[in-house]
C-alpha positions in Angstrom: -35.5 7.5 -86.4 -36.5 5.0 -83.7 -40.0 6.6 -83.3 -40.4 6.5 -87.1 -39.5 2.8 -87.2 -41.9 2.0 -84.4 -44.7 3.8 -86.2 -44.0 2.0 -89.4 -43.9 -1.4 -87.6 -47.3 -0.7 -85.9 -48.7 0.4 -89.3 -47.4 -2.8 -90.9 -49.0 -5.0 -88.1 -52.3 -3.2 -88.6 -52.1 -3.7 -92.3 -51.4 -7.4 -91.9 -54.4 -7.8 -89.6 -56.6 -6.1 -92.2 -55.2 -8.4 -94.9 -56.0 -11.5 -92.8 -59.5 -10.1 -92.4 -60.0 -9.5 -96.1 -58.5 -12.9 -97.0 -60.7 -14.7 -94.5 -63.8 -12.8 -95.7 -63.1 -13.8 -99.3 -62.9 -17.5 -98.5 -65.5 -17.8 -95.8 -67.9 -14.9 -96.0 -68.3 -14.7 -99.8 -69.1 -18.4 -100.1 -71.8 -18.0 -97.4 -73.3 -15.0 -99.2 -73.3 -17.2 -102.3 -75.3 -19.9 -100.5 -72.6 -22.3 -99.2 -73.3 -23.7 -95.7 -70.9 -24.6 -93.0 -71.9 -28.2 -93.5 -70.7 -28.1 -97.1 -67.4 -26.6 -96.0 -66.9 -29.3 -93.3 -67.6 -31.9 -95.9 -64.2 -31.1 -97.5 -62.4 -32.4 -94.4 -64.0 -35.8 -94.5 -64.1 -38.6 -97.1 -66.8 -39.4 -99.6 -70.4 -40.0 -98.5 -69.9 -38.9 -94.9 -72.5 -39.6 -92.3 -74.4 -36.7 -90.7 -72.8 -37.4 -87.4 -69.3 -37.2 -88.9 -70.1 -33.9 -90.6 -71.6 -32.5 -87.4 -68.5 -33.5 -85.4 -66.1 -32.0 -87.9 -68.2 -28.8 -88.1 -68.0 -28.4 -84.3 -64.4 -29.4 -83.9 -63.2 -26.9 -86.6 -65.5 -24.2 -85.3 -67.5 -23.8 -88.5 -70.7 -23.6 -86.5 -69.4 -20.4 -84.8 -70.0 -16.8 -85.9 -67.6 -15.6 -88.6 -65.9 -13.1 -86.4 -65.1 -15.9 -83.9 -63.8 -18.1 -86.7 -61.5 -15.2 -87.8 -60.3 -14.7 -84.3 -59.4 -18.4 -84.0 -57.6 -18.3 -87.4 -55.6 -15.2 -86.4 -54.9 -16.5 -82.9 -53.6 -19.7 -84.4 -51.1 -17.8 -86.5 -49.5 -16.1 -83.5 -50.1 -18.6 -80.7 -51.0 -22.0 -82.3 -54.2 -23.9 -82.1 -55.6 -27.2 -80.8 -58.1 -29.2 -82.8 -60.1 -31.7 -80.9 -61.6 -34.8 -82.5 -63.7 -36.5 -79.8 -61.3 -37.7 -77.1 -58.2 -37.0 -79.3 -56.5 -33.6 -79.8 -54.2 -32.4 -82.5 -51.8 -29.5 -81.8 -51.1 -27.2 -84.7 -47.9 -25.3 -83.7 -47.1 -21.6 -84.4 -47.8 -20.3 -87.0 -50.9 -22.4 -87.6 -52.7 -22.1 -90.9 -54.8 -25.2 -90.4 -54.7 -28.5 -92.1 -54.8 -29.2 -95.8 -58.2 -30.4 -97.2 -56.4 -32.9 -99.4 -53.4 -34.3 -97.5 -54.8 -33.5 -94.0 -51.3 -32.3 -93.0 -50.4 -29.0 -91.4 -50.0 -26.3 -94.0 -47.0 -24.4 -92.6 -44.5 -27.2 -92.6 -45.3 -27.8 -96.3 -44.7 -24.1 -97.1 -41.4 -24.0 -95.1 -40.1 -26.9 -97.1 -40.7 -24.9 -100.3 -39.5 -21.5 -99.1 -35.8 -22.2 -99.8 -36.7 -22.8 -103.5 -38.6 -19.5 -103.8 -36.0 -17.5 -101.9 -33.2 -19.0 -104.0 -35.0 -18.1 -107.2 -36.0 -14.6 -106.1 -32.7 -13.6 -104.5 -30.5 -14.7 -107.4 -32.7 -13.1 -110.0 -32.9 -9.9 -108.0 -29.1 -9.5 -107.9 -29.0 -10.0 -111.7 -31.8 -7.6 -112.6 -30.7 -4.8 -110.3 -27.1 -4.8 -111.4 -27.8 -5.2 -115.2 -31.0 -3.0 -115.2 -29.5 -0.1 -113.3 -26.1 -0.3 -115.2 -27.8 -0.3 -118.6 -30.2 2.5 -117.6 -27.3 4.7 -116.4 -25.2 4.1 -119.6 -28.2 4.7 -121.8 -28.9 8.0 -120.1 -25.2 9.1 -120.4 -25.1 8.0 -124.1 -28.5 9.3 -125.0 -29.3 8.8 -128.7 -26.3 6.6 -129.4 -26.5 3.1 -130.9 -26.1 1.6 -127.5 -29.0 3.6 -126.1 -31.3 2.6 -129.0 -30.3 -1.1 -128.9 -30.6 -1.4 -125.1 -33.9 0.4 -125.0 -35.2 -1.8 -127.8 -34.1 -4.9 -126.0 -35.7 -3.5 -122.8 -39.0 -3.0 -124.7 -38.9 -6.6 -125.8 -38.2 -7.7 -122.3 -41.2 -5.7 -121.0 -43.5 -6.9 -123.8 -42.7 -10.6 -123.8 -44.6 -12.6 -121.1 -42.5 -14.6 -118.6 -44.1 -17.9 -119.5 -43.1 -17.4 -123.2 -39.5 -16.5 -122.4 -39.3 -19.4 -119.9 -40.5 -22.0 -122.4 -38.3 -20.5 -125.1 -35.2 -20.6 -123.0 -36.0 -24.2 -122.0 -36.4 -25.2 -125.6 -33.2 -23.5 -126.7 -30.8 -24.0 -123.8 -32.1 -27.2 -122.2 -33.3 -29.3 -125.2 -31.9 -28.0 -128.5 -28.5 -27.0 -127.1 -28.2 -28.9 -123.8 -26.3 -26.2 -121.9 -28.5 -26.7 -118.9 -29.8 -30.2 -119.2 -32.0 -32.0 -116.6 -32.9 -28.9 -114.6 -34.1 -29.7 -111.2 -33.7 -27.9 -107.9 -30.9 -29.1 -105.6 -30.6 -27.6 -102.1 -27.6 -25.4 -101.6 -26.6 -27.3 -98.5 -26.4 -30.5 -100.6 -24.4 -29.3 -103.6 -23.8 -25.5 -103.9 -22.3 -25.8 -107.4 -25.2 -27.8 -108.8 -27.7 -25.5 -106.9 -26.3 -22.5 -108.8 -26.0 -24.3 -112.1 -29.6 -25.5 -112.2 -30.9 -22.0 -111.2 -28.9 -20.0 -113.8 -31.5 -20.3 -116.5 -34.5 -19.5 -114.3 -32.5 -16.6 -112.8 -31.7 -15.1 -116.3 -35.2 -15.7 -117.6 -36.9 -14.0 -114.6 -34.3 -11.2 -114.5 -34.8 -10.5 -118.2 -38.3 -9.1 -117.5 -37.4 -7.1 -114.4 -34.0 -5.8 -115.7 -35.9 -4.3 -118.7 -38.2 -2.5 -116.4 -35.4 -1.2 -114.2 -33.3 -0.1 -117.2 -36.2 2.0 -118.6 -37.0 3.5 -115.2 -33.3 4.2 -114.4 -32.8 5.9 -117.7 -35.8 8.1 -117.3 -34.7 9.1 -113.8 -31.1 9.8 -114.8 -32.1 11.9 -117.7 -34.2 14.1 -115.4 -31.6 14.2 -112.6 -28.6 15.0 -114.9 -30.4 18.1 -116.1 -30.8 19.6 -112.6 -29.0 22.7 -111.5 -27.1 21.0 -108.7 -25.5 18.6 -111.3 -24.3 21.6 -113.3 -23.0 23.1 -110.0 -21.1 19.9 -109.2 -19.5 19.9 -112.6 -18.6 23.6 -112.3 -16.8 22.9 -109.0 -14.5 20.5 -110.9 -15.8 17.2 -109.4 -14.8 14.1 -111.4 -17.5 13.0 -113.8 -17.8 9.6 -112.1 -18.5 11.2 -108.7 -21.0 13.5 -110.3 -22.9 10.6 -112.0 -22.8 8.1 -109.1 -22.9 10.3 -106.0 -25.1 13.1 -107.2 -27.0 11.7 -110.2 -27.6 8.1 -109.5 -28.2 8.5 -105.8 -31.1 10.8 -106.5 -32.5 8.6 -109.2 -32.5 5.5 -107.0 -35.5 6.5 -104.9 -38.2 5.1 -107.3 -35.9 2.1 -108.0 -35.8 1.2 -104.3 -39.6 1.5 -104.1 -40.4 -0.9 -106.9 -37.5 -3.2 -105.9 -39.1 -3.7 -102.5 -42.5 -4.4 -104.1 -41.0 -6.8 -106.7 -38.9 -8.7 -104.3 -41.7 -9.0 -101.7 -44.0 -10.2 -104.4 -41.6 -12.8 -105.7 -40.9 -14.1 -102.2 -44.6 -14.8 -102.0 -44.3 -17.1 -105.0 -43.0 -16.7 -108.5 -45.9 -18.6 -109.9 -45.2 -18.6 -113.7 -41.4 -19.1 -113.4 -41.7 -21.9 -110.9 -44.4 -23.7 -112.9 -42.5 -23.4 -116.2 -39.2 -24.7 -114.8 -41.0 -27.2 -112.4 -39.4 -25.7 -109.3 -41.1 -26.9 -106.2 -41.5 -23.5 -104.6 -44.3 -21.5 -103.0 -45.6 -20.4 -106.4 -46.1 -24.0 -107.6 -47.6 -24.8 -104.2 -50.1 -22.0 -104.7 -51.1 -23.4 -108.1 -51.6 -26.8 -106.6 -53.7 -25.3 -103.8 -55.9 -23.4 -106.3 -56.3 -26.5 -108.5 -57.4 -28.6 -105.5 -59.6 -25.8 -104.1 -57.6 -26.3 -100.9 -58.6 -23.2 -98.8 -56.1 -23.5 -95.9 -53.3 -23.7 -98.4 -54.6 -20.7 -100.4 -55.1 -18.6 -97.3 -51.6 -19.5 -96.0 -49.9 -18.5 -99.3 -51.9 -15.3 -99.5 -51.1 -14.3 -96.0 -47.4 -15.1 -96.5 -47.2 -13.1 -99.7 -48.8 -10.1 -97.9 -46.3 -10.5 -95.1 -43.3 -10.3 -97.5 -44.7 -7.3 -99.3 -45.4 -5.4 -96.1 -42.0 -6.2 -94.7 -40.3 -5.2 -98.0 -42.1 -1.9 -97.9 -41.1 -1.3 -94.3 -37.5 -1.9 -95.2 -37.8 0.4 -98.2 -39.2 3.2 -96.1 -36.3 3.0 -93.7 -33.7 3.0 -96.5 -35.1 6.1 -98.1 -33.2 8.5 -95.9 -29.9 6.7 -96.4 -30.3 7.0 -100.2 -31.8 10.5 -100.5 -31.0 13.0 -97.8 -33.9 15.2 -99.0 -36.3 12.7 -97.4 -36.9 13.1 -93.7 -38.5 10.8 -91.1 -42.0 12.0 -90.2 
């Protein structure tokens, strides 16, 4: 098991390196292929109507006059070891992990992201708990009561949840439960360390809205997996041995059907930790997703690259955890 984990960690590190290369190429190589020069890129770090000397100084200090592979190395090295930017006699130290400075605010990007991470983590974690519990429970009950009124109603509701876009359900829930019926009025994020009760109350509506989409997907997937699993020979054997039906369903049926659930859960949670863009924008939550929207709107490359790298990191780590959990859930899987 230790050797398997080491191999997976090494593969994850290599994948992250490749992601940084691709991200860097998209934002620095592609513009050059389109005709943008390093001087035009340096102009985004200075004010309006900069002098040629100022542009040349910025271009040299930020390394835009170096080859692209050298620029990528400085970028990757800054993430793991920090970076020092020199402006004439002055020097600015960008601490680990260094993603550079914002084009607009001229502040380090990483502290801005860390200030928004608690919002995104709160949103993703709370919604994940709701959608896993409700989605799996509804999927199991629908499979056990196949063809019943509950099965038809729950799958119809799941179809609606899958079909309706998140920005529509978010705006609809705001219109109904925040304005027409002020059950959740004046929604704004409050840190959990400041007021845990108000933190949870103001996130209930975003949690339910986001979980509605994912629980619908998980309910349909769980139902399909349970229908297939419950018809297997070993399920009939377990029942023939006289095992209680609850043990047959949970220990033998659900456990085997959980493998694809764990797979997509790792992907979904990792993706949301990288920023729930639509949900955070609809509910005005100052998280990483809203930060990404602002970065794209401002064409702020350091911010965009930081968010992209962070999202890739969460997805890779989530997949690593999923791979390790496979054997605990399904004994048929072996470490290779």
